ZADO-1210 file (C-alpha; in nm, 4 decimals, padded with zeros to 6 digits):
<atoms>
<atom x="-00.7164" y="15.5972" z="-06.3071" code="MET" pos="1"/>
<atom x="-00.3559" y="15.7078" z="-06.2623" code="MET" pos="2"/>
<atom x="-00.2524" y="15.4765" z="-06.5477" code="GLN" pos="3"/>
<atom x="-00.5102" y="15.6393" z="-06.7797" code="ARG" pos="4"/>
<atom x="-00.3899" y="15.9883" z="-06.6851" code="VAL" pos="5"/>
<atom x="-00.0273" y="15.8809" z="-06.7363" code="TYR" pos="6"/>
<atom x="-00.1101" y="15.7455" z="-07.0824" code="GLU" pos="7"/>
<atom x="-00.2653" y="16.0812" z="-07.1757" code="GLN" pos="8"/>
<atom x="00.0198" y="16.2791" z="-07.0189" code="LEU" pos="9"/>
<atom x="00.2990" y="16.0776" z="-07.1762" code="GLY" pos="10"/>
<atom x="00.6633" y="16.0623" z="-07.0734" code="ASP" pos="11"/>
<atom x="00.8357" y="16.3622" z="-07.2287" code="ARG" pos="12"/>
<atom x="01.1702" y="16.3191" z="-07.0585" code="ASP" pos="13"/>
<atom x="01.1830" y="15.9374" z="-07.0535" code="GLY" pos="14"/>
<atom x="01.2169" y="15.8969" z="-06.6765" code="ASN" pos="15"/>
<atom x="00.8639" y="15.9444" z="-06.5436" code="PHE" pos="16"/>
<atom x="00.8117" y="15.5815" z="-06.4379" code="ARG" pos="17"/>
<atom x="01.1559" y="15.5511" z="-06.2804" code="GLU" pos="18"/>
<atom x="01.1063" y="15.8697" z="-06.0786" code="GLN" pos="19"/>
<atom x="00.7479" y="15.7784" z="-05.9882" code="PHE" pos="20"/>
<atom x="00.8692" y="15.4461" z="-05.8480" code="GLN" pos="21"/>
<atom x="01.1693" y="15.5893" z="-05.6611" code="THR" pos="22"/>
<atom x="01.2687" y="15.9334" z="-05.5325" code="THR" pos="23"/>
<atom x="01.0232" y="16.1423" z="-05.7372" code="GLY" pos="24"/>
<atom x="00.6926" y="15.9903" z="-05.6263" code="PHE" pos="25"/>
<atom x="00.5510" y="16.3120" z="-05.4756" code="ASP" pos="26"/>
<atom x="00.6555" y="16.5319" z="-05.7673" code="ALA" pos="27"/>
<atom x="00.5321" y="16.2912" z="-06.0327" code="ARG" pos="28"/>
<atom x="00.2003" y="16.2343" z="-05.8528" code="THR" pos="29"/>
<atom x="00.1550" y="16.6138" z="-05.8384" code="TRP" pos="30"/>
<atom x="00.2311" y="16.6348" z="-06.2114" code="GLU" pos="31"/>
<atom x="-00.0336" y="16.3690" z="-06.2851" code="LEU" pos="32"/>
<atom x="-00.2862" y="16.5552" z="-06.0702" code="TYR" pos="33"/>
<atom x="-00.2160" y="16.8910" z="-06.2358" code="LEU" pos="34"/>
<atom x="-00.2453" y="16.7408" z="-06.5821" code="PHE" pos="35"/>
<atom x="-00.5809" y="16.5808" z="-06.4984" code="ALA" pos="36"/>
<atom x="-00.7148" y="16.8933" z="-06.3253" code="ALA" pos="37"/>
<atom x="-00.6073" y="17.1320" z="-06.6012" code="LEU" pos="38"/>
<atom x="-00.7369" y="16.9201" z="-06.8885" code="THR" pos="39"/>
<atom x="-01.0663" y="16.8592" z="-06.7059" code="ASN" pos="40"/>
<atom x="-01.0940" y="17.2353" z="-06.6512" code="ALA" pos="41"/>
<atom x="-01.0929" y="17.2762" z="-07.0293" code="GLY" pos="42"/>
<atom x="-00.7400" y="17.4003" z="-07.0902" code="TYR" pos="43"/>
<atom x="-00.5495" y="17.3054" z="-07.4007" code="GLU" pos="44"/>
<atom x="-00.1997" y="17.1974" z="-07.3007" code="LEU" pos="45"/>
<atom x="00.1077" y="17.2578" z="-07.5128" code="ASP" pos="46"/>
<atom x="00.3759" y="17.0175" z="-07.3924" code="ARG" pos="47"/>
<atom x="00.6148" y="17.0523" z="-07.6862" code="THR" pos="48"/>
<atom x="00.8733" y="17.2367" z="-07.4760" code="HIS" pos="49"/>
<atom x="01.1057" y="17.0798" z="-07.2180" code="ALA" pos="50"/>
<atom x="01.0168" y="17.3518" z="-06.9662" code="VAL" pos="51"/>
<atom x="00.7862" y="17.4593" z="-06.8152" code="PRO" pos="52"/>
<atom x="00.5819" y="17.1477" z="-06.7462" code="ASP" pos="53"/>
<atom x="00.2614" y="17.2949" z="-06.8895" code="PHE" pos="54"/>
<atom x="00.1828" y="17.5806" z="-07.1261" code="VAL" pos="55"/>
<atom x="-00.1917" y="17.6366" z="-07.1112" code="LEU" pos="56"/>
<atom x="-00.4353" y="17.7967" z="-07.3508" code="HIS" pos="57"/>
<atom x="-00.8018" y="17.8478" z="-07.2743" code="GLY" pos="58"/>
<atom x="-01.0650" y="18.0584" z="-07.1070" code="HIS" pos="59"/>
<atom x="-00.9255" y="18.3656" z="-07.2843" code="GLY" pos="60"/>
<atom x="-00.5753" y="18.3270" z="-07.1384" code="ARG" pos="61"/>
<atom x="-00.2407" y="18.1630" z="-07.2029" code="SER" pos="62"/>
<atom x="-00.0048" y="18.0886" z="-06.9175" code="TRP" pos="63"/>
<atom x="00.2675" y="17.8529" z="-06.7987" code="ALA" pos="64"/>
<atom x="00.2873" y="17.6195" z="-06.4994" code="VAL" pos="65"/>
<atom x="00.5960" y="17.4487" z="-06.3572" code="GLU" pos="66"/>
<atom x="00.4880" y="17.1601" z="-06.1320" code="ALA" pos="67"/>
<atom x="00.6971" y="17.1665" z="-05.8151" code="THR" pos="68"/>
<atom x="00.6794" y="17.0168" z="-05.4689" code="THR" pos="69"/>
<atom x="00.8662" y="17.0905" z="-05.1468" code="ALA" pos="70"/>
<atom x="00.9795" y="16.7682" z="-04.9838" code="ASN" pos="71"/>
<atom x="01.2458" y="16.6729" z="-04.7308" code="PRO" pos="72"/>
<atom x="01.5548" y="16.5346" z="-04.9020" code="GLY" pos="73"/>
<atom x="01.6554" y="16.1682" z="-04.8885" code="PRO" pos="74"/>
<atom x="01.7700" y="16.0740" z="-04.5394" code="GLY" pos="75"/>
<atom x="01.6164" y="16.3867" z="-04.3890" code="SER" pos="76"/>
<atom x="01.5643" y="16.3846" z="-04.0136" code="ALA" pos="77"/>
<atom x="01.2227" y="16.5473" z="-04.0547" code="LEU" pos="78"/>
<atom x="00.9569" y="16.2918" z="-03.9765" code="GLN" pos="79"/>
<atom x="00.6234" y="16.3506" z="-03.8067" code="ALA" pos="80"/>
<atom x="00.5658" y="16.1359" z="-03.4940" code="PRO" pos="81"/>
<atom x="00.3033" y="15.8603" z="-03.4959" code="ASP" pos="82"/>
<atom x="00.1336" y="15.9705" z="-03.1721" code="ASP" pos="83"/>
<atom x="-00.1400" y="16.2274" z="-03.2602" code="PRO" pos="84"/>
<atom x="-00.0522" y="16.4646" z="-02.9710" code="ARG" pos="85"/>
<atom x="00.3189" y="16.4520" z="-03.0497" code="GLU" pos="86"/>
<atom x="00.2409" y="16.4986" z="-03.4200" code="ARG" pos="87"/>
<atom x="00.0401" y="16.8141" z="-03.3423" code="GLN" pos="88"/>
<atom x="00.3263" y="16.9500" z="-03.1311" code="ARG" pos="89"/>
<atom x="00.5650" y="16.8689" z="-03.4198" code="TYR" pos="90"/>
<atom x="00.3398" y="17.0481" z="-03.6708" code="ILE" pos="91"/>
<atom x="00.3119" y="17.3509" z="-03.4432" code="ASP" pos="92"/>
<atom x="00.6913" y="17.3646" z="-03.4034" code="GLN" pos="93"/>
<atom x="00.7622" y="17.3240" z="-03.7760" code="VAL" pos="94"/>
<atom x="00.4910" y="17.5701" z="-03.8780" code="THR" pos="95"/>
<atom x="00.5519" y="17.8299" z="-03.6073" code="TYR" pos="96"/>
<atom x="00.9088" y="17.7737" z="-03.4839" code="PRO" pos="97"/>
<atom x="00.9469" y="18.1295" z="-03.3526" code="PHE" pos="98"/>
<atom x="00.6439" y="18.1566" z="-03.1320" code="GLY" pos="99"/>
</atoms>
């Protein structure tokens, strides 16, 4: 399914596959998802511009979407523990570090 969506999406900047297979997996997966969701929702996508990722037309509106993700950088020390109780404590600390 992801291959079919990728074929419809295309590779505007020429590095989609490389990023998908290396450091940009999360961002590129999110871009695939957004493309599939927006086209299935009936939006017409204008992808003739380098930025933003999507210019949408449909349902009486036109708007732009830049697909972004927030991920720890390479070599980041942030990693959730494997133990479920420790993982919950980690999530609580990261989400609510000040009480």
